[in-house]
C-alpha positions as CSV (number, residue, x, y, z in Angstrom):
1,M,-9.1,-69.3,-57.0
2,P,-8.4,-66.0,-55.2
3,I,-9.9,-64.0,-58.1
4,K,-13.5,-64.7,-59.0
5,K,-15.8,-63.3,-61.7
6,I,-18.8,-61.5,-60.4
7,D,-21.5,-59.3,-61.9
8,G,-19.8,-56.1,-63.0
9,G,-16.2,-57.3,-62.6
10,Y,-13.9,-59.5,-60.5
11,F,-13.6,-60.0,-56.8
12,L,-10.3,-60.6,-55.0
13,D,-10.6,-62.7,-51.9
14,E,-7.3,-64.1,-50.6
15,R,-5.1,-64.6,-47.5
16,P,-1.6,-64.4,-49.1
17,W,0.2,-65.3,-45.8
18,G,-1.9,-68.2,-44.6
19,S,-5.2,-68.8,-42.8
20,K,-4.1,-66.6,-39.8
21,G,-2.7,-63.8,-41.9
22,K,-4.4,-60.7,-43.2
23,R,-7.4,-61.2,-45.5
24,I,-7.5,-59.2,-48.7
25,Q,-11.0,-58.5,-50.2
26,K,-11.5,-56.0,-53.0
27,K,-13.6,-55.6,-56.2
28,F,-12.0,-54.7,-59.6
29,V,-13.3,-54.0,-63.1
30,T,-10.9,-56.4,-64.8
31,K,-9.1,-59.6,-63.8
32,A,-5.7,-58.0,-64.7
33,E,-6.3,-55.2,-62.3
34,A,-7.1,-57.6,-59.5
35,Q,-4.0,-59.7,-60.2
36,R,-1.7,-56.6,-60.3
37,Y,-3.1,-55.5,-56.9
38,L,-2.6,-58.9,-55.4
39,N,1.0,-58.9,-56.7
40,Y,1.5,-55.4,-55.2
41,V,0.2,-56.5,-51.8
42,V,2.4,-59.5,-51.7
43,T,5.5,-57.6,-52.7
44,N,4.7,-54.8,-50.2
45,G,4.3,-57.3,-47.5
46,E,7.7,-58.8,-48.1
47,Q,9.2,-55.4,-47.8
48,K,7.1,-54.4,-44.8
49,P,6.5,-57.5,-42.7
50,W,4.0,-55.9,-40.4
51,T,1.5,-55.7,-43.3
52,K,1.3,-59.5,-43.3
53,Q,-0.3,-59.6,-39.9
54,K,-3.9,-59.6,-39.2
55,E,-5.1,-56.0,-38.9
56,D,-4.9,-54.8,-35.3
57,K,-8.3,-53.2,-34.5
58,R,-7.5,-52.2,-30.9
59,R,-8.3,-48.6,-30.0
60,L,-5.9,-46.2,-28.4
61,S,-7.5,-46.8,-25.0
62,D,-6.9,-50.5,-25.3
63,L,-3.2,-50.0,-25.9
64,I,-3.0,-47.6,-23.0
65,D,-4.6,-50.2,-20.7
66,K,-2.1,-52.8,-22.0
67,W,0.9,-50.5,-21.5
68,Y,-0.2,-49.7,-18.0
69,E,-0.6,-53.4,-17.2
70,V,2.8,-54.5,-18.5
71,H,4.9,-51.3,-17.9
72,G,3.2,-48.1,-16.8
73,Q,2.8,-49.3,-13.2
74,T,6.6,-49.0,-12.8
75,Y,6.5,-45.2,-13.2
76,T,7.1,-42.9,-10.3
77,D,3.5,-41.6,-10.5
78,P,1.8,-44.3,-12.6
79,E,-1.8,-43.1,-11.9
80,S,-1.0,-39.6,-13.1
81,S,0.6,-40.9,-16.3
82,K,-2.4,-43.1,-16.9
83,R,-4.8,-40.2,-16.4
84,K,-2.9,-38.1,-18.9
85,L,-2.9,-40.8,-21.5
86,D,-6.6,-41.5,-21.0
87,A,-7.3,-37.8,-21.5
88,I,-5.3,-37.8,-24.7
89,A,-7.3,-40.8,-26.0
90,V,-10.6,-39.1,-25.3
91,A,-9.5,-35.9,-26.9
92,L,-8.4,-37.8,-30.1
93,N,-11.8,-39.6,-30.1
94,N,-10.1,-42.9,-29.2
95,P,-9.1,-43.9,-32.7
96,I,-8.0,-47.3,-33.8
97,A,-4.4,-47.1,-32.5
98,S,-2.7,-48.3,-35.7
99,Q,-4.6,-45.7,-37.8
100,L,-3.6,-42.6,-35.7
101,T,-1.8,-40.3,-38.1
102,P,0.9,-37.6,-37.4
103,K,-1.5,-35.0,-38.9
104,E,-4.3,-36.0,-36.5
105,Y,-2.0,-35.8,-33.5
106,S,-0.4,-32.5,-34.6
107,E,-3.9,-30.9,-35.0
108,Y,-4.9,-32.1,-31.5
109,R,-1.7,-30.7,-30.1
110,G,-2.3,-27.4,-31.9
111,K,-5.7,-27.0,-30.3
112,R,-4.2,-27.6,-26.9
113,L,-1.6,-25.0,-27.4
114,E,-4.3,-22.5,-28.5
115,S,-6.1,-23.3,-25.2
116,G,-3.1,-22.2,-23.2
117,V,-1.2,-25.4,-22.7
118,K,2.5,-24.8,-22.4
119,P,4.8,-26.2,-25.1
120,K,6.8,-28.1,-22.5
121,T,3.6,-29.9,-21.3
122,A,2.7,-30.7,-24.9
123,N,6.2,-32.2,-25.4
124,N,5.9,-34.3,-22.2
125,D,2.5,-35.7,-23.5
126,L,4.0,-36.5,-26.8
127,T,6.9,-38.4,-25.2
128,L,4.5,-40.3,-23.0
129,L,2.3,-41.4,-25.9
130,K,5.2,-42.3,-28.0
131,G,6.5,-44.4,-25.1
132,V,3.3,-46.4,-25.1
133,Y,3.7,-47.5,-28.7
134,N,7.5,-48.0,-28.4
135,K,7.2,-50.2,-25.3
136,L,4.4,-52.4,-26.8
137,I,6.5,-52.7,-30.0
138,S,9.5,-53.8,-28.0
139,L,7.3,-56.4,-26.3
140,K,6.0,-57.5,-29.7
141,D,2.5,-56.8,-28.6
142,I,1.9,-54.7,-31.7
143,G,3.4,-55.5,-35.0
144,Y,3.3,-52.1,-36.8
145,P,5.6,-49.1,-36.6
146,N,4.9,-46.3,-34.2
147,P,2.4,-44.1,-36.1
148,I,3.5,-40.9,-34.4
149,A,7.3,-41.6,-34.5
150,N,7.9,-38.7,-36.9
151,V,6.0,-36.1,-34.9
152,E,8.7,-33.8,-33.6
153,K,8.8,-32.0,-30.2
154,I,8.1,-28.3,-30.2
155,K,11.3,-26.3,-29.8
156,V,11.2,-24.5,-26.5
157,Q,13.4,-21.6,-25.5
158,E,15.7,-22.7,-22.8
159,Q,14.7,-21.0,-19.5
160,E,17.3,-19.7,-17.1
161,L,17.1,-21.7,-13.9
162,A,16.6,-19.5,-10.8
163,F,18.7,-20.0,-7.7
164,L,19.0,-18.3,-4.4
165,T,21.8,-15.9,-3.5
166,H,23.3,-15.8,0.0
167,E,21.0,-12.9,0.7
168,D,18.0,-14.8,-0.5
169,I,18.9,-17.8,1.7
170,T,19.2,-15.5,4.8
171,K,15.7,-14.1,4.0
172,L,14.3,-17.6,3.5
173,F,15.5,-18.9,6.9
174,K,14.1,-15.8,8.5
175,A,10.8,-16.5,6.9
176,I,11.0,-20.2,8.0
177,E,11.2,-19.1,11.6
178,G,7.5,-18.2,11.5
179,A,6.5,-21.4,9.8
180,R,4.0,-23.7,11.5
181,H,5.5,-26.8,9.8
182,P,7.8,-28.5,12.4
183,N,10.2,-30.0,9.8
184,L,10.6,-27.1,7.3
185,D,13.8,-25.8,8.7
186,I,15.7,-29.1,8.7
187,V,14.3,-30.3,5.3
188,T,15.4,-27.0,3.7
189,K,18.9,-27.4,5.2
190,I,19.1,-31.0,3.8
191,C,18.0,-29.8,0.3
192,L,20.5,-26.9,0.2
193,S,23.3,-29.2,1.5
194,T,22.7,-32.1,-0.9
195,G,20.8,-30.9,-4.0
196,A,17.9,-33.2,-3.1
197,R,14.4,-32.6,-4.3
198,I,12.0,-31.6,-1.5
199,S,10.1,-34.9,-2.0
200,E,13.3,-36.9,-1.6
201,A,14.2,-35.1,1.6
202,C,10.7,-35.5,3.0
203,G,10.9,-39.2,2.2
204,L,13.9,-39.9,4.4
205,H,13.7,-42.6,7.1
206,G,15.9,-43.0,10.1
207,S,17.8,-45.8,8.4
208,H,18.7,-43.5,5.5
209,V,20.8,-41.2,7.8
210,I,24.2,-42.9,8.4
211,K,27.2,-42.3,10.5
212,S,30.4,-44.3,9.8
213,G,33.4,-43.2,11.8
214,N,33.9,-39.5,11.0
215,T,31.8,-39.8,7.8
216,Y,28.1,-38.8,7.7
217,K,25.7,-39.2,4.8
218,V,22.1,-39.5,3.7
219,T,20.7,-41.9,1.2
220,F,17.8,-40.9,-1.0
221,V,15.5,-43.7,-2.2
222,N,12.5,-43.7,-4.5
223,T,14.1,-41.1,-6.6
224,K,13.0,-39.8,-10.0
225,G,15.9,-41.6,-11.7
226,K,14.9,-44.9,-10.0
227,K,18.4,-45.2,-8.4
228,N,19.3,-44.7,-4.8
229,R,22.0,-42.2,-4.2
230,S,24.1,-41.3,-1.1
231,V,25.4,-37.8,-0.5
232,P,27.9,-36.8,2.3
233,I,26.7,-34.2,4.9
234,S,28.4,-32.3,7.6
235,Q,28.5,-33.5,11.2
236,S,26.5,-30.4,12.3
237,L,23.7,-31.2,9.9
238,Y,23.7,-34.9,10.9
239,E,23.2,-33.8,14.5
240,E,20.2,-31.7,13.6
241,I,18.4,-34.6,11.9
242,P,16.0,-36.5,14.2
243,K,17.2,-39.8,15.4
244,K,14.4,-42.3,15.1
245,T,13.1,-45.2,13.1
246,G,10.7,-44.9,10.3
247,P,9.8,-41.7,8.4
248,L,11.5,-38.6,9.7
249,F,9.4,-35.8,8.2
250,T,6.0,-35.0,6.8
251,D,5.5,-33.3,3.4
252,C,6.4,-29.6,3.5
253,R,6.2,-28.5,-0.1
254,K,3.3,-26.1,0.5
255,A,4.9,-24.8,3.6
256,F,8.1,-24.1,1.6
257,E,6.2,-22.2,-1.0
258,R,4.6,-20.0,1.6
259,A,8.0,-19.3,3.2
260,I,9.3,-18.2,-0.2
261,N,6.4,-15.8,-0.5
262,R,6.9,-14.4,3.0
263,A,10.6,-13.9,2.2
264,G,9.5,-11.8,-0.9
265,I,11.6,-14.0,-3.2
266,Q,10.4,-13.8,-6.8
267,L,10.8,-17.0,-8.9
268,P,9.8,-18.0,-12.4
269,D,6.6,-20.0,-12.7
270,G,7.1,-23.7,-11.9
271,Q,10.5,-23.3,-10.2
272,C,9.6,-22.9,-6.6
273,T,9.8,-26.5,-5.5
274,H,13.1,-27.1,-7.4
275,V,14.8,-23.9,-6.5
276,M,16.9,-25.4,-3.6
277,R,18.2,-28.1,-6.0
278,H,19.2,-25.4,-8.5
279,T,20.7,-23.4,-5.7
280,F,22.9,-26.2,-4.5
281,A,24.1,-27.0,-8.1
282,S,24.7,-23.4,-9.0
283,H,26.7,-22.6,-5.9
284,F,28.6,-26.0,-6.2
285,M,29.9,-24.9,-9.6
286,M,30.5,-21.3,-8.7
287,N,32.7,-22.5,-5.8
288,G,34.8,-24.6,-8.2
289,G,33.1,-28.0,-8.1
290,N,33.6,-30.7,-10.7
291,I,30.8,-31.2,-13.1
292,L,31.1,-35.0,-13.1
293,V,30.9,-35.0,-9.3
294,L,27.8,-32.8,-9.5
295,Q,26.2,-35.3,-11.9
296,K,26.6,-38.1,-9.4
297,V,25.3,-36.0,-6.5
298,L,22.2,-34.9,-8.4
299,G,21.7,-38.4,-9.8
300,H,21.5,-37.3,-13.4
301,A,21.6,-40.3,-15.9
302,K,23.2,-38.1,-18.6
303,I,25.8,-35.5,-18.3
304,E,23.8,-33.2,-20.6
305,Q,21.3,-32.8,-17.8
306,T,24.1,-31.5,-15.5
307,M,25.7,-29.2,-18.1
308,I,23.0,-26.6,-17.7
309,Y,25.0,-25.6,-14.6
310,A,28.4,-25.5,-16.3
311,H,28.4,-21.8,-17.0
312,F,28.5,-21.1,-13.3
313,A,32.1,-22.4,-13.1
314,P,34.5,-19.6,-12.2
315,S,36.8,-20.4,-15.2
316,H,34.0,-20.8,-17.7
317,Y,34.7,-17.7,-19.6
318,E,38.4,-17.3,-18.7
319,D,39.2,-20.7,-20.3
320,A,37.7,-19.4,-23.6
321,V,40.5,-16.8,-23.6
322,R,43.2,-19.0,-22.3
323,L,42.5,-22.1,-24.4
324,N,41.5,-20.7,-27.8
325,P,43.7,-21.6,-30.7
326,L,45.1,-18.1,-31.1
327,A,46.3,-17.9,-27.4
328,E,49.8,-19.1,-28.3
329,Y,50.4,-16.2,-30.7
330,K,49.9,-13.6,-28.0
């Protein structure tokens, strides 16, 4: 019998879903209370199948290790992602993963914001941790819902993306003339001509620079979007790129930042290494480029990512006048 009389009341000891299922043990004053509770547990289990399973006692760090083993290593910078997750687990006192609550996570996030962490960073961390749960759920490694699924991102004011004017570009190349880095000039030209990230341009190999008839192009691999992409370049730029096998350049991100400073160009925090990508996209649209073509060139998976440059199109505001529903009455 699952309900037994004991001193002071009745004891419920039952595995409603078989020997490998979750075990229910609880003391009650009356037998009727014990029976009602058992009925409730069984009914609730039918509506929420994950409650039938044996309770998962793994801690958050265990889930992070498992995620890294089965999926995290595929990230562009897996070690960095793992370190961030490990730090989150420590800060949360490494709770039993299934028992982490939205309130606990929100309080932890609040303390981080008070310490000076930027909202965008906090949102990135939330996305990363949610991804751990979601991936293990999809692999059926855990059988309960994502406990922080309802924690919402912090709304962040959209920041205007900085780009270089023609005057800025002239100043930049003047500053590059005094740079010690041997590849900075050509890497800068590649980024401004293709919208590539500095890391993508620095990662080019000889085999990635291609001439086919009168067509010239570079192919970027190991990109943030995990997809290789090829972008046409001019003959003059092709002729400036070194012709050799293997890696063409060494990393020049720090050298570029120093050149920006020497040129006296003021940029918002965090935008220095991406300013050439933003500059290419902004000028592309100002010169009448197609937003769908820009999406392909930049390698954006979603058009929404590219739409941040749409307002640079010459006809952006004029079309609002020409195409509004009252235009025909004028």
